[in-house]
C-alpha positions in Angstrom: 75.7 42.0 71.1 72.1 42.1 72.1 71.1 44.0 75.2 68.5 42.2 77.3 65.7 44.0 79.0 65.7 43.7 82.8 63.3 41.2 84.4 60.6 42.8 86.5 62.4 41.7 89.7 65.6 43.5 88.5 63.9 46.9 88.4 64.1 49.2 91.3 60.9 49.5 93.3 59.8 52.7 94.9 59.0 52.9 98.6 55.5 53.9 97.7 55.1 50.8 95.6 56.4 48.6 98.4 54.1 50.2 100.9 51.1 49.7 98.5 52.0 46.0 98.1 52.1 45.6 101.8 48.7 47.2 102.2 47.3 45.0 99.4 48.7 41.9 101.1 47.3 42.9 104.5 43.8 43.5 103.0 43.9 40.1 101.3 45.0 38.4 104.5 42.2 40.1 106.5 39.7 39.0 103.9 40.8 35.4 104.0 41.0 35.4 107.8 37.5 36.9 108.1 36.0 34.4 105.7 37.7 31.5 107.4 36.8 32.6 110.9 33.3 34.1 110.4 32.3 32.7 107.0 30.5 36.0 106.0 31.2 39.7 106.3 28.9 42.5 105.3 29.6 44.6 102.2 30.1 47.7 104.4 32.7 46.1 106.6 34.5 44.6 103.6 34.6 48.1 101.9 36.0 49.6 105.1 38.8 47.1 105.0 39.5 47.5 101.3 39.4 51.3 101.4 41.8 51.5 104.4 45.3 52.9 103.5 46.8 52.7 107.0 49.0 49.6 107.2 49.3 49.8 111.0 45.6 49.7 111.3 45.3 46.8 108.9 47.9 44.9 110.8 46.0 45.6 114.1 42.8 44.3 112.5 44.5 41.1 111.4 45.7 40.4 114.9 42.3 41.3 116.4 40.6 38.8 114.2 42.3 36.1 116.2 40.8 37.3 119.5 37.3 38.7 118.8 34.2 36.6 119.0 32.2 38.5 116.3 33.0 40.7 113.3 31.1 43.5 115.0 33.8 43.7 117.7 36.3 44.6 115.0 34.1 47.6 113.9 32.5 49.1 117.0 29.7 51.5 116.4 30.8 55.1 116.9 29.5 56.8 119.9 
């Protein structure tokens, strides 16, 4: 009798891995939404998105993309 190895989807996934997958998906969704809505985004703003680890903040940005008139409104200057 030959034992089969479990398929990748049969293996248990840690909460941390699930959270990271959600963060990655949110970053990709934001990137697509920004490119679709504004056609271009600066390297600095793109890096701010792709370095963000806060899923709630990323989800907030994704929703805000639908309501802002410019990319700069998503990233207000500190002050």
